[in-house]
N, C-alpha and C positions, 0 to 999 in steps of 0.2 A: 504493499500499499504505500509506503514510503516514497518508492521510486516513481509512483504514478503521481505524486503531488510535489515532491521537491525536484523539480525539474524546471528547465526555461519553457517560456510559454510558446516560444518559435524555437524548434531545435535546429534550423536552419541559420537563424540569425540573420536571416536578410532582412527583416522589417527594423529600421530605425527607432529606437524609443521615443515616444512622444514627448517625454520629459526632456530629450535632447532636441528634436528636430521642431519643437514648438517654443524653443528658447532662443532668443538673440545672443544670450550670453555664450551657449553652447554651440550652436549650430553656425555655420557648418564644420567648426573646428573639430569636435569629437564625435563627427559622424560614424564612426568606426566603433565606437565604445559600447559594449553589450552588458556591462556590470560592474560590479566591484568585489574585492575579494579581501578578507582579513581573517585574523585567528582571533577566537575569544575561549577565554577559561572559564570554566564552570566548576563550582565547588562540589567536591565528592566526599563520601565517607568511606574510609578505608581501616583495616587492622593496622596497629603502629607497625609491625613488621612488613608491611607492604607499602609504607608510605612515601620511603625516601624518591623513587622515581617520579612520583606524582606531585612532588614539592614545587611550586614555581617560584619566579623571581621575587614575587611578595611573601614567600614563605608559606602561603596557603595550599592546602592539598587539592588540587585540582586535575582536570583533564583539560587538553587543548584541542580546540576544533577548529579547524579550517573551514569557512563557510563561501559561497558566493551569493549574491542577491541581484536582483533586477531593480529597475528605478521606480516599481510598484512596491517596492520594500517586501519582496517575497523570496524565500531562499529558492535558490536554482540549483544547489549543491551543497552539501555537507559531509565532512568526513571526520566522524567522532570516535573519541576514546585514546587519544594520543596521551601519552602521561604529561604531567603538566611542565616538566623539566624539558621536554623537546622542543627544539628549534622551530620556527615557523618555516623556515627555508627547508628544513628536511623533511616536514609534513608536505610542504609545497611540492617539491619535486617527487616525492614519493606518490603523491596522487596524479602526477601528470604521467609518470611511467608505470604504474599500476593499473592495467587495463581494467582489472577486476572494481576497481572503484568508480568505473563510468563517469569519470569527470568530461563535463561538457566542453570541449576544447572549442576555441574560436577559429573560425574558418579564416582563410587569407584575407587580410585587410581588415580584419576584427580583431578587437583586444578588451582585456579586462583592465581596469585601474587597480593599482596594487600601490603599497606605500614603499617608502624606500628602503624598508627591512627585507624586501623581496629581491631577486636577481632581475636583471634584464633580460627577460628571456621573449622569444618570438611569440606575440599575442598576449603579452602583459606589460602594459605601460607604467613606469616608476615617474616620479616627480625628479626633478634637477637635484641632485646633491649639493648641499653647501649654501642653500637658499632657503628663505622662509617658506615654510610649508603648511604648518598647522593653523587653521581658521583664527584661532584666539591672536596668533603672531599678528595676524592683518588687522586686527580691531584696536590698533593702538595709535592709531591717528596718523601713521606714515604712510604716505603716497606709494604707489607702485612705480617704480622708476625703471627697473631691469626686464627686458623681455622674459628671461627665466624666471622672475617672481610672478608675472603675469600667466604664465602657464602654471604654476605651481598653485597660486590662488584658485583658477578654475578647475585645475586637477584635484585639490583638496576639497573643495565645494561639491564636485559631484562625487567624489569616492566616500564622503562622510554619509552616504545612504546605507552603507553597510552598518555604520555606527548607531544612526537612528533605527536600522532594522532590529539591530541586537538590543537597543533600548526598549523598543515595544516589546520584544519578544521577552526579556527578562523581568520588565515590568509586571507583564501580565500572568506569569508564571511562577508563584511564591515557591514552589518546590525547587525552582533552579537555584533558589537562595538558602535553602535550608532541605538537603537531600536526605531521604531516610536512609538508613543503614542497610541497604539491600546489597547484593552481591553487586561487583562493578560492572557486570554485563547489564545486569536490571537496570543500574543507573545510567548507563549508555542509551538503553531502550526508551528510558523516561526523557532523556535530553531529546532524541529523535523523534517521540511522539508529540512533545511540545511544539517543536518545528512545524511537524506536520499540520497540528491544529492552528498553528500561526498562519499558514499558507491558507488554509481553509476559510479561515476568518476574513482575510485579506481578500479572498477572492469572491467572498459572498456577503459581506457585509459593510457596505460602502459608507456606514455610519459610525464605524469602528471608532469609539471614545479614545482607546489608548493610540491609535495611529494619529488622530488629529493632535492629540496632545505632544506626540512625538516631533510633528511636523513643525510645530512651534518652539521645540526645545533646543537647549544648548548643544553644542558640538562636543563630543566626547572622543577618547582616545582608547586604543585598545589595550590590551596586556602584551599584545603581539609585536612583530616588527624585529624580531632577532636575525641577523644575518650570521652565518657561520660558514666554515670553511666547505662544507658540503655543496655550496653554490658554485665552486671553482669547476664543477663539472659543466657550466653554462657556456656554450661555446660563443666564440667571438663573433662569428657571423650573426648568431640571435641578437648581441649587442649591438652590432652596427645597424641592422635593419631597425631594430627599435630606437635607437638614437636617431635615425633618420625620421621617423614617424614624429617621434618627440619635438625634434628641430622644424619640421614642416607644419605642425600644428602650432607651435610659437611664431613661426612666422604668419602664419594665418590670423591668429589673434591679434598681433602687430600690426597687420594692414587693416584690420577691422577697426582697431583703436584709432589709427590715426585717419 
């Protein structure tokens, strides 16, 4: 059942999301964007002797989940159950390389937005490093002067849909903040079940109060975004191709601004 509900609305990705096509800010610069990806940690309960690999950066016992979402704030992919200490990059590359995970890979000229903790890989667009990126950084009264900053601002604004999706999902299901002491497999099933229900509500309840509240909410940041050595397997060709996409979008944004 989960695979029937947690999936892209358009498996071919031919349709440009209305959130992009209907926006003067994003169109046509991000016409190839199909969604956003990030990691999220969910607290779990484990016996003391099993806790160590599940202890995340903040010392909490968690599972690290990689998720993709669309601009309707519906999950389109989830990889649940990795230990809290697992790096986002390791999970990401495993999902791409493991066919059994059924990750909906972007076709040519399409891409997901990811933050700078992920590798520059074909079909996955990162922000410029060394420049302001997070939305709060742009809310301190300073103007956008550099082309890379303009790109990062719009990238961050679009990518924040995954944080808003996480926010709606976590706020709705209290069990995610206080998981029963079931077997870890059962706790993972609960996480998936709440994501399925989240998508069902998003698809069938246009008056969803949680969604409307989140749409007005503040920007958040995930616990993810760790880059580690496993990303070194990413090819130079992938990086060069996505760097060209990044630069072309930046040039388009600057032409529109001028």
